[in-house]
C-alpha positions, 0 to 999 in steps of 0.5 A: 168735750164732746161735740155738737152733732147735727142734730142737736145744731139743727134743733139750737138753730130752729130755736134761735129762729123761733126766739127771734121772730117771735121777738119780731113779731112783738114789739113794742107798743110806741104811740106813732100817729096823732091826729091834729083837727082844729075845729070848724072851717069854711062855711062853718065859723063856729063861734064868733067874738067882735074881732075874730072867729073861732075856725081861724083860732083853732087852725092856727093852734093845730098847726103849731101843735103839730108843727112841735109834735114833728120837731119834737118826735120825728118818730110821731106821724102827724096829721091834720083833719084840715091845714086850711080853712076849709069846711070837714064834716065831724064823721070825716074827722074820726074816719081821718082817724080811722083810717090812718089808724091814730093813736090818738086824736086831738080836736082844738077848740073854742068856747063860748058863752052868754055869760061875757066874763067866763073864761078859763079852759076845759078839755073834754072827752065823750060822755054823759053830760052831767049839767045842763051846762056841759050840754050845752056845750055840746050840743054848740059844736054838733050845732054843725051838722045842720051844715053836712049834707047827710044828718043820717051819719049820725043815725043811733047817736043824740046828744040826749040819748043816754043809752047810746053814750053808755054803749058807745063808752062800754065799746071805748072803753078800752081809751077811756082811761088813757082819754081821760089821764090825756086830758088832765094832763091838758089841762095841766099844762096850760094851768102853767100859762096863768090859764083859769083852770075849768077841770075836765068835763065829760060830753056826748061831742060828735065829733068824738063818736066815731074815733077809734082810739084815746080822743080828746077835745081841748076849748082854749077858752071863750071867744064872747069875753072881749080880754079872752079874745084878745089873748086869744087871737096873740100870735104869742098867746098860741104858741105857748099854749100849743106849748103847754098841749105838746108838753101835754102830749110828750108825758102821754106818751112817756106814760102811754108807752111806760104802762103798757110794755112796762118799761119807760120808753124814749121820748121826745127830747123838749123842744127848747122854747123862751119863757112865755109872755103871758097877758094878764087875764080877764078879771074873775067874774063872782061865780067863778072866785071860788077855786075847783075842788079836786075830785079826792081818789079813792081806794079801788076796791072789788063792788061786785065780785066774779064767781073765780078764785086766784092763787098767789095774790095776784090776779088777771081781769079784762078790763071792757069798758069804764065808766061814770056810769053804775050799771048791774050785772047783768049780761044784758048790760054785755052783750050777753057776757055772764060774771062780769063785775067791775072795780070803783076806782077814781071815781070812774066804774071799770068793767072786768070779765074774768078772774084767772090766777094765769095769763093762759088762762086769761088769754083764752077768755081774752078772745070770747071778750075782743068777740063782743067787745074789740078793744078790751085788754087784760088788765093784773091786779095784785090781793089788794086791788092795786093794779101792776104792770101784765109784763111783771106779774107774768114773771110771778104767776108764770 
């Protein structure tokens, strides 16, 4: 057997060192930090009912959610925008999350409505309000800026400025899908308590405007409905609601880590608890008797084709934005990028730049895309436009 000379040994050791160094510099993605935001506080009471104030209910639920995450997910850092009855300006709540480089922002609120029979829960992401009712919810939550010392913090953002909101959603496009996914999970979990599902909506909430991560706002119920206000003020019900939000977080954590890494990552064990004791819900009003029809899912299909061609029925593209608004592919709509195209999927228009057959080619284009849209990321699809895990696609194309 031929012995290994010194030069060969050094070469092998260098290769091993490079392989280990590469593995250490590319760790698997995990959800490490979550910011829990209790709406309102201090001199801002939020919506008021007959026996309570929004700021107290949101704080109680927020602390319970954070405690459950800390106990069930010891690897996740929980940060609160407030832990006491204090006034925190809206833009500072986003600053807290951004400085912590949080992976998730969850804002907890209580709804209000002139109709005392309105009840149920809904979850919101940042976007255009599709009707006047949605816009009113956003304006109600945004009114707190009248108590702030410097309203210039919100220049360039208005609930009525559709262009500013569309630009925001494009810049935050990489987080749009994740925000909507978490919102849907929250609504599903809250239904296990017998809560009325008022669905997932979009509206221009200032507290979500400057967050640089997936972000949602949960309206836990209506403080203006006497029966629901009583329900919301029960410590047991607050604990049940917090547990449902926690379960949605665990589901989201597993989902996003599996999707990002191409494998199932270890997630938290569910926290043991007793069966929730749910009080009777308020009687349904006439306007709420019809069940909400879920959005009809459509198979993804390309709406505008890019110039590049692909091989092997697998291609890579760079997602630079997503939203419910359909935009033309004109470079002026995408900060000068040419050749932008979109794929309509499940009611969303997902905007892409580049279409290549190899990961090496798309990686070069990604550098250009990130100069315009820092949150851009690579997506792989097959010949039928079905999404593939990038790690699996690379095995077949590289």
